[in-house]
C-alpha positions as CSV (number, residue, x, y, z in Angstrom):
1,M,0.1,-0.3,-0.4
2,S,1.0,3.4,-0.6
3,G,0.0,6.9,-0.9
4,R,-0.6,10.4,0.1
5,N,-0.4,8.8,3.9
6,E,3.1,6.9,3.3
7,G,5.0,6.4,6.4
8,R,2.7,8.3,8.4
9,V,0.8,7.0,11.3
10,A,-2.9,7.8,12.4
11,I,-4.9,6.7,15.3
12,V,-8.7,6.1,14.3
13,T,-11.1,5.9,17.3
14,G,-14.4,4.1,17.3
15,A,-12.8,2.4,13.8
16,G,-14.5,-1.2,14.4
17,R,-17.6,-0.4,12.2
18,G,-18.9,2.7,10.3
19,F,-17.8,6.1,9.0
20,G,-14.5,5.1,11.6
21,R,-13.6,1.5,9.5
22,C,-13.9,3.0,6.3
23,H,-11.6,5.9,7.8
24,A,-9.0,3.3,8.9
25,L,-9.0,1.1,5.5
26,E,-9.0,4.4,3.6
27,L,-6.0,5.6,5.4
28,A,-3.9,2.0,5.3
29,R,-4.7,2.3,1.6
30,Q,-3.0,5.4,1.4
31,G,-0.2,4.1,2.9
32,A,-0.5,4.9,6.6
33,A,0.1,2.6,9.9
34,V,-3.2,2.4,11.7
35,V,-3.9,2.1,15.3
36,V,-7.5,0.6,14.9
37,N,-9.3,1.6,18.4
38,D,-13.2,0.4,19.2
39,L,-14.6,-1.1,22.3
40,G,-16.7,-3.2,20.3
41,V,-19.9,-2.1,21.9
42,E,-23.4,-1.2,20.6
43,V,-25.2,1.5,19.5
44,G,-26.1,2.7,22.8
45,G,-22.1,1.4,24.4
46,E,-24.2,-0.7,27.0
47,L,-22.5,-4.2,25.8
48,K,-19.9,-5.9,23.9
49,A,-20.7,-6.8,20.3
50,G,-17.8,-8.6,18.7
51,A,-14.5,-8.0,18.1
52,P,-14.9,-5.4,15.5
53,A,-11.4,-3.5,15.8
54,E,-9.2,-6.8,15.5
55,E,-11.1,-7.6,11.9
56,V,-10.4,-4.4,10.6
57,V,-7.0,-4.5,11.4
58,E,-6.8,-8.5,9.5
59,E,-8.5,-6.5,6.6
60,I,-5.9,-4.4,6.6
61,R,-2.7,-6.4,6.9
62,S,-4.6,-9.1,4.7
63,A,-4.2,-6.1,1.9
64,G,-0.2,-5.8,3.0
65,G,-1.2,-2.9,5.0
66,R,-0.1,-2.5,8.7
67,A,-2.1,-2.0,11.9
68,V,-2.6,-3.2,15.2
69,A,-5.8,-3.1,17.7
70,N,-6.9,-0.9,20.6
71,G,-9.8,-1.5,22.7
72,D,-9.3,1.3,25.5
73,D,-12.2,3.7,26.4
74,V,-10.9,6.9,24.8
75,S,-13.2,8.8,27.3
76,S,-10.5,7.8,29.8
77,T,-7.3,9.7,30.8
78,D,-5.6,6.3,31.2
79,G,-7.0,4.9,28.2
80,A,-6.5,7.6,26.4
81,A,-2.8,7.7,27.3
82,R,-2.6,3.4,26.0
83,L,-4.0,4.3,23.1
84,V,-1.2,7.3,21.9
85,Q,1.6,5.2,23.7
86,A,0.2,1.6,21.6
87,A,1.4,4.3,18.0
88,L,4.5,4.8,19.6
89,D,5.1,1.3,20.8
90,E,4.1,-0.2,18.0
91,F,4.9,2.4,15.3
92,G,7.3,4.8,16.4
93,R,5.8,7.7,15.7
94,L,2.0,9.6,15.6
95,D,0.7,11.6,12.9
96,T,-3.1,11.5,12.7
97,L,-5.1,11.5,15.0
98,V,-9.0,10.6,13.7
99,N,-11.6,11.3,16.8
100,N,-14.5,9.1,15.9
101,A,-15.9,7.6,18.5
102,G,-19.5,7.5,19.7
103,V,-23.0,6.4,20.9
104,L,-26.6,7.2,20.5
105,R,-29.2,7.7,22.8
106,D,-31.8,9.5,21.4
107,R,-34.7,10.6,23.8
108,M,-36.9,13.4,23.7
109,L,-35.8,16.0,26.4
110,V,-38.5,15.0,29.0
111,N,-37.9,11.3,28.5
112,L,-33.6,11.9,28.7
113,S,-32.1,10.0,31.5
114,D,-29.3,10.9,33.5
115,D,-27.3,8.2,32.3
116,D,-28.3,8.9,28.8
117,W,-27.0,12.0,29.0
118,D,-23.7,11.5,30.5
119,T,-22.8,9.0,28.4
120,V,-23.6,10.3,25.0
121,I,-21.8,13.8,26.3
122,R,-18.9,11.5,27.9
123,V,-17.9,9.5,24.8
124,H,-18.7,12.1,22.3
125,L,-16.9,15.1,24.6
126,R,-14.3,13.4,26.4
127,G,-13.6,10.9,24.0
128,T,-12.5,13.7,22.1
129,F,-10.7,15.9,24.7
130,C,-8.9,13.2,26.1
131,P,-6.9,11.4,23.1
132,T,-6.1,15.2,21.7
133,R,-4.9,16.2,24.7
134,Q,-2.4,13.1,24.7
135,A,-1.5,13.7,21.7
136,A,-0.8,17.5,22.2
137,Q,1.3,16.6,24.6
138,H,3.3,14.2,22.5
139,W,3.6,16.5,19.7
140,R,4.5,19.6,22.1
141,S,7.1,17.5,23.6
142,E,8.5,16.5,19.8
143,S,8.4,20.1,19.0
144,K,10.4,21.6,22.1
145,A,12.7,18.3,21.7
146,G,13.8,20.6,18.1
147,R,11.9,17.1,16.3
148,P,9.3,18.7,13.2
149,V,6.2,17.8,13.7
150,D,3.2,17.8,11.1
151,G,0.1,16.3,13.2
152,R,-3.6,16.7,12.5
153,V,-6.0,15.9,14.6
154,I,-9.5,15.9,12.5
155,N,-13.2,15.5,14.8
156,T,-16.1,14.3,14.4
157,S,-19.4,16.5,14.8
158,S,-22.3,15.7,12.5
159,A,-25.5,17.4,10.6
160,A,-26.8,17.8,14.0
161,G,-23.9,19.5,15.6
162,L,-24.3,22.4,13.0
163,F,-28.0,22.9,12.7
164,G,-29.6,20.2,15.5
165,N,-32.4,17.9,15.2
166,L,-34.8,16.3,17.0
167,G,-34.7,13.8,20.1
168,Q,-31.0,14.7,20.1
169,A,-30.4,17.2,23.1
170,N,-27.6,14.8,23.9
171,Y,-25.9,14.1,20.9
172,T,-26.8,17.7,19.1
173,T,-24.8,19.1,22.7
174,A,-21.8,16.9,22.3
175,K,-21.3,17.9,18.9
176,M,-21.3,21.6,19.0
177,G,-19.2,21.1,21.7
178,I,-17.0,19.1,19.2
179,L,-17.1,21.8,17.2
180,G,-15.9,24.7,19.6
181,F,-13.1,22.0,20.7
182,T,-12.0,22.1,16.9
183,I,-12.0,25.7,16.7
184,E,-10.5,26.2,20.5
185,T,-7.4,23.6,19.9
186,A,-6.7,24.5,16.0
187,I,-5.8,28.3,17.9
188,E,-3.5,26.6,20.3
189,L,-1.5,23.7,18.4
190,G,-0.9,25.4,15.5
191,R,2.2,26.6,17.4
192,Y,3.8,23.0,17.6
193,G,2.9,22.0,13.8
194,V,-0.5,20.5,14.1
195,S,-3.5,21.4,12.5
196,V,-7.4,20.7,13.5
197,N,-10.1,20.4,11.8
198,A,-13.9,18.5,12.0
199,I,-16.0,16.7,9.7
200,A,-19.7,17.2,9.9
201,P,-20.4,12.9,7.7
202,G,-23.3,12.1,6.2
203,G,-23.9,7.9,5.8
204,R,-25.1,5.3,6.3
205,T,-24.4,3.6,10.2
206,R,-25.3,1.8,12.6
207,M,-26.1,5.5,14.2
208,T,-28.1,6.7,11.3
209,A,-30.0,3.7,9.5
210,Q,-33.1,4.0,11.7
211,L,-32.9,7.8,12.2
212,F,-33.5,8.5,8.7
213,S,-34.3,5.3,7.6
214,D,-36.0,6.5,4.4
215,M,-32.5,8.0,3.3
216,M,-30.6,4.9,4.2
217,E,-32.4,2.7,1.4
218,D,-30.0,0.5,-0.5
219,V,-29.3,1.3,-3.9
220,P,-29.5,-1.0,-7.0
221,D,-26.3,-3.1,-7.9
222,G,-24.3,-0.7,-10.0
223,A,-25.5,2.9,-9.1
224,F,-23.8,5.3,-7.2
225,D,-24.4,4.8,-3.4
226,A,-24.9,8.2,-2.0
227,M,-25.2,7.0,1.3
228,A,-22.1,4.7,1.5
229,P,-19.7,5.2,4.3
230,E,-17.0,5.0,2.2
231,N,-17.9,8.7,0.5
232,V,-16.2,10.3,3.5
233,A,-12.9,8.3,3.9
234,P,-11.3,10.2,0.7
235,L,-11.4,13.8,2.5
236,V,-10.1,12.1,6.0
237,A,-7.3,10.6,4.2
238,W,-6.7,13.7,2.6
239,L,-6.8,16.2,5.8
240,A,-4.8,13.6,7.3
241,G,-1.9,13.9,4.8
242,P,0.8,16.5,4.6
243,E,-1.1,18.2,1.9
244,S,-3.4,20.1,3.8
245,A,-1.1,21.7,6.5
246,H,-2.5,25.1,5.5
247,V,-6.3,24.1,6.4
248,T,-7.2,24.5,10.2
249,G,-9.8,25.4,12.2
250,R,-12.1,24.2,9.7
251,V,-15.8,22.4,9.9
252,F,-16.4,20.2,6.1
253,E,-19.8,18.8,5.5
254,V,-19.0,15.3,3.5
255,Y,-21.4,12.8,1.8
256,G,-22.4,10.8,-1.1
257,G,-20.7,13.4,-3.9
258,T,-20.4,16.3,-2.0
259,I,-17.8,18.2,0.2
260,G,-18.5,21.5,1.6
261,L,-17.5,23.9,4.5
262,A,-19.8,25.2,7.1
263,T,-18.9,28.5,8.0
264,G,-20.1,28.3,11.7
265,W,-21.0,31.4,13.8
266,T,-20.5,34.6,11.7
267,R,-22.0,37.8,12.7
268,G,-25.4,39.0,11.2
269,P,-27.3,42.2,11.1
270,H,-26.5,44.7,13.5
271,F,-28.2,47.5,15.1
272,T,-26.6,50.4,16.9
273,Q,-27.5,53.3,18.5
274,D,-25.9,55.9,20.9
275,H,-27.7,55.2,23.9
276,R,-29.0,52.2,26.0
277,F,-32.3,50.6,24.6
278,T,-35.9,51.1,25.9
279,S,-38.0,47.9,27.2
280,D,-40.1,49.3,24.4
281,E,-36.9,49.6,21.8
282,V,-36.2,46.2,22.3
283,G,-38.8,44.7,20.8
284,P,-38.7,46.1,17.4
285,T,-35.1,45.9,17.2
286,V,-34.9,42.3,17.6
287,S,-38.0,42.5,14.7
288,Q,-36.1,44.2,12.4
289,L,-32.6,42.1,13.0
290,L,-34.8,38.6,12.2
291,A,-35.8,40.1,9.2
292,E,-32.5,40.7,7.9
293,A,-31.4,37.5,8.8
294,P,-31.5,34.3,6.9
295,D,-34.0,31.5,8.4
296,P,-32.2,28.9,10.3
297,V,-31.2,25.2,8.3
298,P,-32.8,22.4,9.4
299,V,-30.9,19.2,9.9
300,L,-28.8,17.8,7.0
301,G,-29.4,20.7,5.5
302,I,-33.0,19.9,3.6
């Protein structure tokens, strides 16, 4: 295997199935050695469901690539430390971290339990924070030692993280938090030679098959499958490689044959006057601003 990630080492969390599996396979196809991290749990994180990380490693090795499985919990400090150390011990370096691990526990807010909230926030947000902090500490040490660093962090948000979605208060909050984390860490880590970006992918996975069942149906043989999760992996592999060093703090929507930039919060219409607003002035001013502003974008931009 050779390609734009030749000689690089990547960690992909949640890489046993879905988007993560496709990322790991594509990175290996492009020449990277890959640490395939996955706990092998069900969609909600409750029970073990096989050994998918080992299966992905076998796929990569069978195709001539290099890979090792890792089963650490990336939402824990110790687990994240062991994960990064696994890359260093097995392959001698770390160049790319793809934070993809996640779970789904959808409920309407009035039915959302503390555990449903805490589990989703922990896996998505802490599961992004802990490995990134560990990788960043390694890259900072390398930079301070005078060794060149060309690091990449690629975080995973979603359409819900951009626009919200009914019945996903925990998931939407976590995925929006990942966007803020991406922007902040891009600011902080650039000095060490590390870029940080996020993707909001769309495709057919265990987490989306039931949520958007009408959009996730299989397509006829030979037709382009716009919902295949493999469609997202080429962007991830490009962001993981040396050509993307100048791209940081960005959020990409990617699905089917589409790649787009999500521009995030921007300053919209403003109204300024030379004195404090009275209570009578506030209502008409807000109405004017709303009339001048674009409507919010629904989930998936549809």
